[in-house]
C-alpha positions in Angstrom: 22.0 -4.5 -45.8 19.4 -6.5 -47.5 16.9 -4.7 -49.8 14.7 -7.8 -50.1 11.1 -6.9 -49.7 8.0 -8.9 -48.7 6.0 -8.3 -51.8 4.3 -11.7 -51.7 2.7 -10.8 -48.4 1.8 -7.3 -49.6 4.3 -5.6 -47.3 7.0 -3.6 -49.1 9.6 -2.9 -46.4 13.2 -3.8 -45.7 14.1 -6.0 -42.8 15.6 -2.9 -41.0 12.1 -1.3 -41.2 10.5 -4.4 -39.8 13.0 -4.5 -37.0 12.3 -0.9 -36.0 8.6 -1.5 -36.1 9.0 -4.6 -33.9 11.0 -2.5 -31.4 8.2 0.0 -31.4 5.6 -2.7 -30.7 7.9 -4.1 -28.0 8.1 -0.7 -26.3 4.4 -0.2 -26.5 3.6 -3.5 -24.9 6.2 -3.6 -22.2 7.0 0.1 -21.4 10.7 -0.2 -22.1 12.3 2.7 -24.0 14.4 1.9 -27.1 17.5 2.9 -25.3 16.9 0.2 -22.7 16.4 -2.6 -25.2 19.1 -5.3 -25.6 18.2 -7.7 -28.4 19.6 -10.8 -26.7 18.0 -10.1 -23.3 15.5 -12.8 -22.2 11.9 -11.8 -22.0 11.3 -13.5 -18.7 14.5 -13.3 -16.7 15.9 -10.0 -18.1 12.7 -8.0 -18.9 10.2 -9.6 -16.5 7.7 -10.0 -19.3 4.9 -12.5 -18.5 3.5 -15.0 -21.0 0.3 -13.1 -21.5 2.2 -9.9 -22.6 4.5 -11.9 -24.8 1.6 -13.7 -26.5 -0.2 -10.4 -27.1 3.0 -8.9 -28.6 3.6 -11.9 -30.9 -0.1 -11.9 -32.0 0.2 -8.2 -33.0 3.4 -8.8 -34.9 1.8 -11.8 -36.8 -1.2 -9.7 -37.6 0.8 -6.7 -38.8 3.0 -8.7 -41.2 0.4 -11.4 -42.0 2.8 -14.1 -41.2 1.5 -17.5 -42.3 1.6 -19.5 -39.1 -0.7 -21.4 -36.9 1.7 -21.7 -33.9 4.5 -19.6 -32.6 7.4 -21.8 -31.5 8.1 -22.1 -27.8 11.8 -21.3 -28.4 11.2 -17.5 -28.8 12.8 -16.0 -25.7 14.5 -12.9 -27.1 14.0 -10.2 -29.7 16.6 -11.8 -31.9 14.5 -15.0 -31.8 11.6 -12.9 -33.0 13.7 -11.6 -35.9 14.8 -15.1 -36.8 11.2 -16.2 -36.8 10.1 -13.4 -39.1 13.0 -14.0 -41.4 12.2 -17.7 -41.8 8.5 -17.1 -42.4 8.9 -14.2 -44.9 12.1 -15.4 -46.6 14.0 -12.2 -46.1 17.6 -11.7 -45.2 18.2 -10.9 -41.5 20.9 -8.2 -41.0 23.4 -8.5 -38.3 22.2 -7.3 -34.9 25.4 -5.4 -34.4 24.5 -3.3 -37.4 21.1 -2.6 -36.0 22.5 -1.6 -32.6 25.0 0.7 -34.3 22.2 2.2 -36.4 20.1 2.7 -33.3 23.0 4.4 -31.6 23.7 6.6 -34.7 20.0 7.6 -34.8 20.1 8.7 -31.2 23.4 10.5 -31.4 21.8 13.6 -32.7 19.5 13.8 -29.7 20.4 15.6 -26.6 21.7 13.0 -24.1 20.1 15.0 -21.3 16.7 14.7 -22.9 17.2 11.0 -23.6 18.3 10.2 -20.1 15.3 12.1 -18.7 13.0 10.3 -21.1 14.4 6.9 -20.1 13.5 7.6 -16.5 9.9 8.5 -17.5 9.7 5.4 -19.7 10.9 3.1 -16.8 8.3 4.5 -14.4 5.3 4.9 -16.7 5.5 2.3 -19.4 5.6 4.9 -22.2 8.1 4.4 -25.0 10.6 7.2 -25.5 9.0 8.0 -28.8 5.8 9.0 -26.9 7.6 11.2 -24.5 7.9 14.5 -26.4 9.5 17.3 -24.3 6.2 19.4 -24.5 3.7 16.8 -23.4 2.0 17.4 -20.0 2.9 14.8 -17.4 -0.6 14.7 -15.9 -3.2 15.6 -18.6 -1.4 14.1 -21.6 0.5 11.2 -20.0 -1.8 10.5 -17.0 1.1 10.5 -14.5 -0.3 10.8 -11.0 1.5 12.7 -8.2 2.8 9.5 -6.5 4.5 8.3 -9.7 5.8 11.8 -10.5 7.4 12.0 -7.0 9.3 8.7 -7.8 10.4 10.0 -11.2 11.6 13.3 -10.0 13.6 11.6 -7.2 15.2 9.2 -9.7 16.3 11.7 -12.3 19.2 13.3 -10.2 20.8 9.9 -9.7 20.5 9.1 -13.4 22.1 12.4 -14.3 24.8 11.9 -11.6 23.8 15.1 -9.7 23.7 14.1 -6.0 21.6 16.1 -3.7 19.3 17.7 -6.2 15.6 17.9 -5.3 13.3 18.7 -8.2 10.0 20.6 -7.5 6.8 18.8 -8.0 5.1 21.5 -10.0 7.1 20.7 -13.2 4.6 19.8 -15.9 6.8 18.9 -18.9 10.3 17.6 -19.8 11.0 21.0 -21.3 10.1 22.7 -18.0 12.3 20.3 -16.2 15.3 21.1 -18.4 14.6 24.8 -18.0 14.6 24.3 -14.2 18.0 22.5 -14.4 19.3 25.3 -16.6 18.3 28.1 -14.2 18.5 26.6 -10.8 21.3 24.2 -10.2 24.6 25.6 -8.9 27.9 25.6 -10.8 29.3 22.5 -9.1 26.3 20.4 -10.1 26.4 21.8 -13.6 30.1 20.9 -14.0 29.2 17.3 -12.9 26.5 17.1 -15.5 28.8 18.6 -18.2 31.5 16.1 -17.4 29.0 13.3 -17.4 27.8 14.3 -20.8 31.3 14.9 -22.2 32.2 11.3 -21.2 29.5 10.2 -23.6 30.8 12.5 -26.4 27.7 14.7 -26.4 27.6 18.4 -25.7 24.4 19.4 -23.9 23.5 22.9 -25.0 20.6 23.4 -22.6 22.8 23.6 -19.5 25.1 26.6 -19.4 27.3 27.9 -16.6 25.5 30.6 -14.6 26.7 34.2 -14.9 27.0 34.4 -11.1 28.1 31.3 -9.1 26.6 30.7 -5.7 29.1 30.9 -3.0 29.5 27.7 -0.9 30.8 29.7 2.0 27.7 31.9 2.3 27.5 33.7 5.7 23.7 34.0 5.7 22.5 33.7 9.2 19.7 31.2 8.3 22.1 28.9 6.5 24.7 29.0 9.3 22.2 28.5 12.1 20.5 25.7 10.3 23.8 24.0 9.7 24.8 24.4 13.4 21.4 23.1 14.5 21.9 20.2 12.1 25.3 19.3 13.5 24.1 19.5 17.1 21.7 16.7 16.4 24.4 14.5 14.8 27.2 14.6 17.3 28.0 15.1 21.0 31.3 15.2 22.8 32.4 13.5 26.0 35.9 15.1 26.1 38.4 16.8 23.9 39.5 13.7 22.1 36.5 11.4 21.6 33.5 11.7 19.4 30.5 9.8 20.7 27.4 9.0 18.6 24.0 10.6 19.2 21.3 9.2 17.0 23.9 8.7 14.2 22.2 5.5 13.1 19.1 7.4 12.1 18.9 8.6 8.5 19.1 12.3 7.7 15.4 12.3 6.7 14.2 10.6 9.9 16.1 13.3 11.9 13.8 15.8 10.2 16.3 17.5 7.8 15.7 18.1 4.1 18.2 17.6 1.3 19.3 21.3 1.6 20.7 20.6 5.1 22.5 17.5 4.0 24.0 19.2 1.0 25.2 22.1 3.2 26.9 19.7 5.6 28.7 17.9 2.8 29.7 21.1 1.1 31.2 22.5 4.3 33.0 19.3 5.1 34.5 19.2 1.6 35.2 22.8 0.8 35.6 24.6 4.1 37.3 21.9 6.1 39.0 20.2 3.1 37.7 16.7 3.7 39.0 14.5 0.8 36.3 14.1 -1.8 36.5 10.3 -1.9 33.0 9.4 -0.9 29.6 10.1 -2.5 26.9 11.8 -0.5 24.4 9.4 -2.0 26.2 6.5 -0.2 26.1 8.3 3.2 22.4 8.3 4.1 23.2 8.4 7.9 25.5 10.5 10.0 27.1 7.2 11.2 28.6 6.6 7.7 30.1 10.0 7.5 31.4 9.7 11.0 33.1 6.4 10.3 34.9 8.0 7.4 35.9 11.1 9.5 37.2 9.0 12.4 39.2 6.7 10.0 40.8 9.6 8.1 44.2 10.8 9.2 44.0 13.7 6.9 40.8 15.3 8.3 41.0 17.7 11.2 38.2 17.2 13.7 38.8 20.3 15.8 36.8 22.8 13.7 33.8 20.5 13.8 34.1 20.0 17.5 34.4 23.7 18.1 31.1 24.4 16.2 29.4 21.5 18.0 30.4 22.9 21.4 28.9 26.3 20.6 25.4 24.8 20.1 23.2 23.2 22.8 21.9 19.7 22.1 18.3 18.9 21.3 16.8 16.5 23.8 14.1 13.9 23.0 11.3 15.9 24.6 12.1 18.9 22.5 12.2 16.7 19.4 8.8 15.4 20.1 7.4 18.9 20.5 9.0 20.2 17.3 6.9 20.3 14.2 8.1 17.9 11.6 7.4 19.5 8.2 7.5 16.2 6.3 4.3 14.4 5.2 3.8 10.8 4.2 4.6 11.8 0.6 8.2 12.2 1.6 8.6 8.5 2.0 7.4 7.5 -1.4 10.7 7.8 -3.2 13.6 7.6 -0.8 16.6 6.4 -2.7 18.5 3.6 -1.2 20.0 0.3 -2.2 18.0 -1.6 0.4 14.4 -1.9 -0.8 13.1 -1.8 2.8 15.1 1.3 3.9 12.1 3.5 3.3 9.9 1.3 5.5 12.2 1.8 8.5 12.3 5.5 7.9 8.6 5.7 7.7 8.2 3.7 10.9 10.3 6.2 12.8 8.3 9.1 11.4 5.0 7.3 12.1 5.9 6.3 15.6 6.9 9.9 16.3 3.5 11.1 15.1 1.8 8.5 17.2 3.6 9.7 20.3 2.4 13.2 19.5 -1.2 11.7 19.2 -1.4 13.1 15.6 -1.7 9.7 13.9 -4.3 7.4 15.4 -5.4 5.4 12.4 -6.7 1.9 12.7 -7.7 1.9 16.3 -9.8 -1.3 17.0 -13.5 -1.3 17.8 -14.7 -3.4 20.7 -18.4 -3.0 19.9 -20.7 -2.8 16.9 -20.1 0.2 14.7 -23.1 2.4 15.4 -23.7 6.0 16.2 -21.6 5.5 19.2 -18.9 2.8 19.5 -16.5 1.4 22.1 -12.9 1.8 20.8 -9.6 0.9 22.3 -7.7 4.2 22.2 -4.2 3.2 21.4 -2.8 6.6 22.0 -3.9 6.6 25.7 -4.1 2.9 26.3 -7.8 3.1 27.4 -11.1 1.9 26.2 -13.7 4.7 25.7 -16.9 5.4 23.9 -16.7 7.7 20.9 -19.2 9.5 18.8 -18.8 7.6 15.5 -18.5 9.8 12.5 -16.0 7.7 10.5 -18.3 5.0 9.4 -19.8 4.4 5.9 -22.7 2.5 7.4 -25.0 5.1 5.9 -28.3 3.3 6.5 -27.4 1.5 9.6 -27.9 -1.9 7.9 -24.7 -3.4 9.3 -26.6 -3.8 12.6 -30.1 -4.7 11.3 -31.4 -7.9 12.8 -32.6 -9.2 9.4 -29.2 -8.8 7.9 -27.4 -10.4 10.8 -29.8 -13.3 10.9 -29.4 -13.9 7.1 -25.6 -14.0 7.5 -25.8 -16.5 10.4 -28.3 -18.7 8.5 -26.2 -18.5 5.3 -23.1 -19.7 7.2 -25.0 -22.6 8.8 -26.4 -23.7 5.4 -23.4 -23.1 3.0 -20.4 -23.1 5.3 -17.7 -20.5 6.1 -16.5 -19.9 2.5 -16.6 -21.1 -1.1 -13.0 -22.3 -1.3 -12.6 -21.3 -5.0 -13.2 -18.7 -7.7 -16.5 -18.2 -9.4 -15.6 -20.1 -12.5 -14.2 -23.1 -10.7 -16.4 -24.4 -7.9 -16.9 -21.0 -6.2 -20.3 -20.0 -7.4 -23.3 -20.4 -5.0 -27.0 -19.9 -5.8 -26.9 -16.9 -3.5 -24.3 -15.2 -5.7 -26.7 -15.5 -8.7 -29.6 -14.1 -6.6 -27.4 -11.2 -5.4 -26.4 -10.3 -8.9 -30.0 -10.4 -10.0 -31.1 -8.1 -7.2 -28.2 -5.6 -7.8 -29.1 -5.4 -11.5 -32.7 -4.7 -10.7 -31.7 -2.1 -8.1 -29.6 -0.3 -10.8 -32.1 -0.9 -13.6 -29.7 -2.8 -15.7 -29.6 -6.1 -17.7 -26.9 -7.9 -15.8 -24.4 -7.7 -12.9 -21.1 -9.3 -11.9 -19.9 -9.5 -8.3 -16.3 -9.1 -7.4 -14.4 -9.8 -4.1 -14.2 -6.1 -3.4 -15.0 -2.7 -4.9 -11.2 -2.2 -5.4 -11.0 -5.4 -7.4 -14.0 -4.4 -9.4 -12.3 -1.3 -10.7 -9.0 -3.1 -11.2 -10.6 -5.9 -13.2 -13.3 -4.0 -15.0 -11.2 -1.2 -16.4 -8.2 -3.3 -17.2 -10.3 -5.9 -19.0 -12.1 -3.3 -21.2 -9.3 -0.9 -22.0 -6.0 -1.8 -23.7 -2.8 -0.2 -24.9 -4.4 1.3 -28.0 -7.3 2.9 -26.0 -7.5 6.0 -23.9 -9.0 6.3 -20.4 -10.0 9.7 -19.0 -10.0 9.8 -15.2 -10.9 12.6 -12.8 -7.8 13.7 -10.8 -9.6 13.1 -7.5 -11.1 9.7 -8.4 -10.6 6.9 -5.9 -7.2 5.2 -6.0 -8.8 1.9 -7.2 -9.9 3.7 -10.4 -6.5 5.2 -10.9 -4.8 1.8 -10.4 -7.3 0.2 -12.7 -6.4 2.7 -15.4 -2.7 2.0 -14.9 -3.2 -1.7 -15.0 -5.1 -1.5 -18.3 -2.0 -0.2 -20.2 -4.2 2.3 -21.9 -3.2 5.9 -22.4 -4.2 7.5 -19.1 -5.5 11.1 -19.3 -6.2 12.9 -16.0 -8.6 15.8 -16.1 -8.7 18.4 -13.3 -12.0 17.7 -11.6 -13.6 19.9 -14.2 -15.8 18.8 -17.0 -14.6 21.8 -19.0 -11.1 20.3 -18.8 -12.5 16.8 -19.7 -14.1 18.2 -22.8 -10.9 20.0 -23.8 -8.9 16.8 -23.5 -11.5 14.7 -25.4 -11.4 17.3 -28.2 -7.6 17.1 -28.2 -7.8 13.3 -28.8 -11.0 13.3 -30.9 -9.3 11.6 -33.8 -7.7 8.9 -31.7 -8.3 5.6 -33.4 -8.7 3.5 -30.3 -11.6 3.4 -27.8 -12.3 6.0 -25.1 -13.5 5.3 -21.6 -14.4 8.1 -19.1 -14.3 6.9 -15.5 -15.7 9.0 -12.6 -16.8 8.7 -9.0 -20.5 9.4 -8.5 -19.8 10.9 -5.1 -16.1 11.8 -4.6 -15.0 10.1 -1.4 -12.9 12.8 0.2 -14.9 15.8 -1.1 -18.5 14.7 -0.9 -19.5 16.4 -4.2 -21.6 14.7 -6.9 -20.5 14.4 -10.5 -22.5 16.5 -13.0 -23.7 13.3 -14.7 -26.1 14.9 -17.3 -23.3 17.1 -18.7 -20.7 14.4 -18.5 -22.9 12.1 -20.6 -23.5 14.8 -23.1 -19.8 15.3 -23.5 -19.2 11.5 -23.8 -21.8 11.1 -26.5 -20.3 14.0 -28.4 -16.9 12.3 -28.5 -18.1 8.6 -28.7 -16.7 7.7 -25.3 -18.0 5.1 -23.0 -18.7 6.0 -19.3 -18.1 4.1 -16.1 -19.5 5.6 -12.8 -18.3 4.3 -9.5 -21.2 4.5 -7.1 -19.3 3.4 -3.9 -20.6 6.3 -1.9 -23.8 6.8 -4.0 -25.5 3.4 -3.6 -27.8 3.6 -0.7 -27.5 7.3 -0.5 -28.5 9.0 -3.7 -31.8 8.7 -5.5 -35.4 8.2 -4.4 -34.8 4.6 -3.5 -31.0 4.8 -2.9 -30.2 3.3 -6.3 -27.4 5.8 -6.8 -26.1 8.5 -9.1 -28.2 7.7 -12.2 -31.5 7.7 -10.2 -30.5 10.9 -8.5 -30.4 12.6 -12.0 -33.3 10.6 -13.4 -30.9 8.8 -15.8 -31.4 5.1 -15.0 -30.0 2.9 -17.7 -28.2 5.8 -19.6 -24.7 5.1 -18.3 -22.6 2.4 -19.9 -21.4 0.8 -16.6 -22.3 1.3 -13.0 -19.8 0.1 -10.4 -20.1 -0.1 -6.7 -18.9 -1.6 -3.4 -21.1 -3.5 -0.9 -19.0 -2.6 2.1 -20.6 0.7 2.8 -24.4 1.3 2.7 -25.1 -2.3 1.8 -23.4 -3.5 5.0 -21.3 -6.4 3.6 -18.2 -6.8 1.5 -17.5 -7.1 -2.2 -17.9 -5.1 -5.3 -20.0 -5.2 -8.5 -20.5 -3.9 -12.0 -23.9 -3.5 -13.7 -24.4 -3.0 -17.4 -25.5 -4.6 -20.6 -25.4 -8.4 -20.6 -22.8 -8.8 -23.3 -20.4 -6.5 -21.5 -20.9 -8.3 -18.2 -20.5 -11.7 -19.8 -17.2 -10.6 -21.3 -16.0 -9.4 -17.9 -16.6 -12.9 -16.4 -13.9 -14.3 -18.7 -11.5 -11.4 -19.2 -11.5 -9.7 -15.8 -8.6 -11.2 -13.9 -9.7 -10.0 -10.5 -12.9 -12.0 -11.0 -11.5 -15.0 -12.9 -8.5 -15.7 -10.6 -9.8 -14.7 -7.2 -12.1 -16.4 -4.7 -15.4 -14.5 -4.3 -17.4 -13.4 -1.3 -18.7 -16.2 1.0 -22.3 -17.3 0.5 -23.1 -16.1 4.0 -22.0 -12.6 3.1 -24.1 -12.7 -0.1 -27.1 -13.7 2.1 -26.6 -10.7 4.2 -26.4 -8.4 1.2 -29.6 -9.8 -0.2 -31.2 -9.0 3.1 -29.8 -5.5 3.1 -31.3 -4.7 -0.3 -34.6 -6.1 0.9 -34.5 -3.9 4.0 -33.7 -0.8 1.8 -36.9 -1.4 -0.2 -39.1 -2.2 2.8 -37.8 0.6 5.1 -37.4 3.8 3.0 -37.6 5.9 6.1 -33.9 5.0 6.7 -32.9 7.0 3.6 -35.2 9.9 4.7 -33.6 10.0 8.2 -30.1 9.9 6.6 -30.8 13.0 4.6 -32.5 14.8 7.5 -29.3 14.2 9.5 -27.1 15.4 6.6 -29.0 18.7 6.3 -29.0 19.2 10.0 -25.3 18.8 10.7 -24.3 20.5 7.4 -26.3 23.6 8.3 -24.6 23.9 11.7 -21.1 23.4 10.3 -21.7 26.1 7.7 -23.1 28.5 10.3 -19.9 27.9 12.3 -17.9 29.0 9.3 -16.3 25.7 8.3 -15.3 25.1 4.6 -17.3 22.1 3.4 -16.4 22.7 -0.3 -19.2 21.5 -2.6 -20.4 18.6 -0.5 -23.8 17.3 -1.4 -23.8 13.9 0.1 -23.4 12.0 3.4 -19.7 13.0 3.3 -18.9 16.4 4.9 -15.3 17.5 4.5 -13.9 20.2 6.8 -11.1 21.6 4.7 -8.1 23.0 6.6 -5.3 22.7 4.0 -2.2 22.5 6.2 -1.3 19.0 7.2 0.1 19.8 10.7 -2.9 22.1 11.6 -5.3 19.4 10.4 -3.6 16.7 12.5 -3.7 19.0 15.5 -7.4 19.7 14.8 -8.1 15.9 14.6 -6.2 15.3 17.8 -8.3 17.8 19.7 -11.5 16.3 18.2 -10.5 12.8 19.2 -9.6 13.9 22.7 -13.1 15.3 23.2 -14.7 12.0 22.3 -15.5 12.3 18.6 -14.1 9.7 16.1 -13.7 11.0 12.5 -11.0 10.8 9.9 -8.0 13.2 9.7 -7.3 12.9 5.9 -3.8 13.8 4.7 -1.6 12.4 1.9 -2.1 9.9 0.3 -5.8 10.2 0.9 -5.7 13.7 -0.4 -3.1 15.9 -2.1 -0.5 17.6 0.1 -1.9 21.0 1.1 -5.5 20.0 0.9 -5.8 18.2 4.2 -9.2 17.9 6.0 -11.4 16.2 8.5 -13.9 13.9 6.9 -17.3 13.6 8.6 -19.6 10.7 7.6 -23.2 11.0 8.6 -25.5 8.0 9.0 -29.2 7.4 9.6 -28.4 6.1 13.1 -27.2 9.5 14.5 -29.5 11.2 16.8 -30.1 14.9 17.1 -28.1 14.8 20.4 -25.2 13.2 18.5 -25.2 15.8 15.8 -25.4 18.7 18.3 -22.6 17.3 20.3 -20.5 16.7 17.2 -20.9 20.3 16.0 -20.0 21.6 19.5 -16.9 19.4 19.6 -15.7 20.6 16.2 -16.2 24.2 17.1 -14.4 23.9 20.4 -11.5 21.9 18.9 -11.1 24.5 16.1 -10.8 27.3 18.6 -8.3 25.2 20.6 -5.9 25.0 17.6 -6.6 28.5 16.4 -8.7 27.7 13.3 -11.1 30.6 12.7 -14.6 29.7 13.5 -17.9 31.3 14.7 -19.5 30.5 18.0 -21.6 27.3 18.2 -25.3 27.4 17.7 
């Protein structure tokens, strides 16, 4: 190995040290763990690394080692190409890649293979390098792993460890806790599989030991036996003594409503009790049909015991299936393992259609009128058009139906055409876009404003442009998904705090010495809870730890503050927050998003925010309508007063009825139920009585925190509010939700 050092460039390090540092940079920029890196893999075809990521990586390498070059050759396609490039520029001897790979393997040999395999799964899903995945770091608060990503990770780990049928609980918070769970909960058969798997790699895993008492496969517990018989009764039916016919066998196990425990039990009984040859893997048999085909083709397997059990149990008909409660939620379809990428879509469709037949899911039903206090909607569950009380609209000030707004849109289309046919930087800017940005900046009391195609794209583009891999973003656990996705896209270290400013301060203190920048992102009004962020305290914390702050005013603009300016005006803090973001599809009655702030920051976003640079913007006609909406807000302040009068009126009646509204202090009134099934039944009863509001379950809210979401507008009359309160009380009684008598 060469001991040549790069003294002429002020870097005293062997080539081996350079190589290890390059691998660290590569992991940091791409998310690949070191165990996944192959030096000859192509950046594009093998790793899927785009040109921007590669350019940034090479730039950091050149800066770190002060390589004297003005241009990186186009021939760099692999890590070995990078090492050749470094060697040629710094005149050091390049060691053989095989030596490096061997060294890398030697370095990792001392690590537990179990830990390394688990770390590799987290690295693949999150973008962290294995070096960053210490066994004690918290998945959510330290790594910023949200519940959706964690579901996918925990579903992937059993297949990587070659333990079929294992379902890991979602409350595991660290790798150490995960390993402890494996140690104390998996049965002897799965442990032996894991031990054999590790022994093949020549590594003894000390953390998994055989249990003192092995669980019997042939347990005679009544619940296990009855659930298995019930399971079989839905898989097979018999026409005579010699023929097995198929009954729903093409459906997957999950779509039939059975969890992994049932599937494991079936497989264990077939293998151990009835001696089916163990020549197939359960993971390859995701439907009863696949198991049946094997059984029917096997001359060694005796069908009589199965048929005897089947004949003892009555079959479940379609009507009974519809009436049965399905315990699954939409979260169960996030991480279904299958070789076909679209398998989960078919499974979800079966689940969704079943919920629709039960009239529990009725999302996306089309309006056939303007969206006002009452709206004509085609009820797809009954196939009829009917008028509903509308409490699912974000048209808080009624501006979507204001004559001045509609006229402005019509005139804008006549004058400027249907659309802009381009992005803002290339032929897509209209004079109305400039005027709208000026008005929004004035409304928020800021120097400048940038308008995006949507509020979602504003969060994606704004956060990802400002924060990078060396920075940290701190995001509330219940922030809107556009914020969470923007944080992910940035590549920054994502730290999720638990909807508590105490927790935020603890986390900021933990990372007080972090060398990169810090950005705190929060909703002004939390969209599914209706509460308002404690902005004065949040800003005090941010200043203490030198963090920047972005407030998303999607549900605050037009609602909070004396003039409807938003969260900062509500607290008398105009101009004190670094960035104020919003959407124009709610109170402002249009479409699009915006960010307001200091002029130098906004100008930067115009060139580095991809969702602005590379996307067509809102049509000029829409901009015209938004300008008119802001004008109406200023000229008709009584709309805001009426909104708040309606909020207080309905809120008072709902609280008197005993509903849990959490800490709502906005136009959003959540009625918290908790249980998904009960909430869906509550929503179904409300809809049947003629009130249209949102039944919010996962992914709109965490599993177990389901609710109805009531949106109040200035257009609701007292009669509307009285009737809505009565419908909610009557519906709650109908589904046995405790409630007081109506007013």
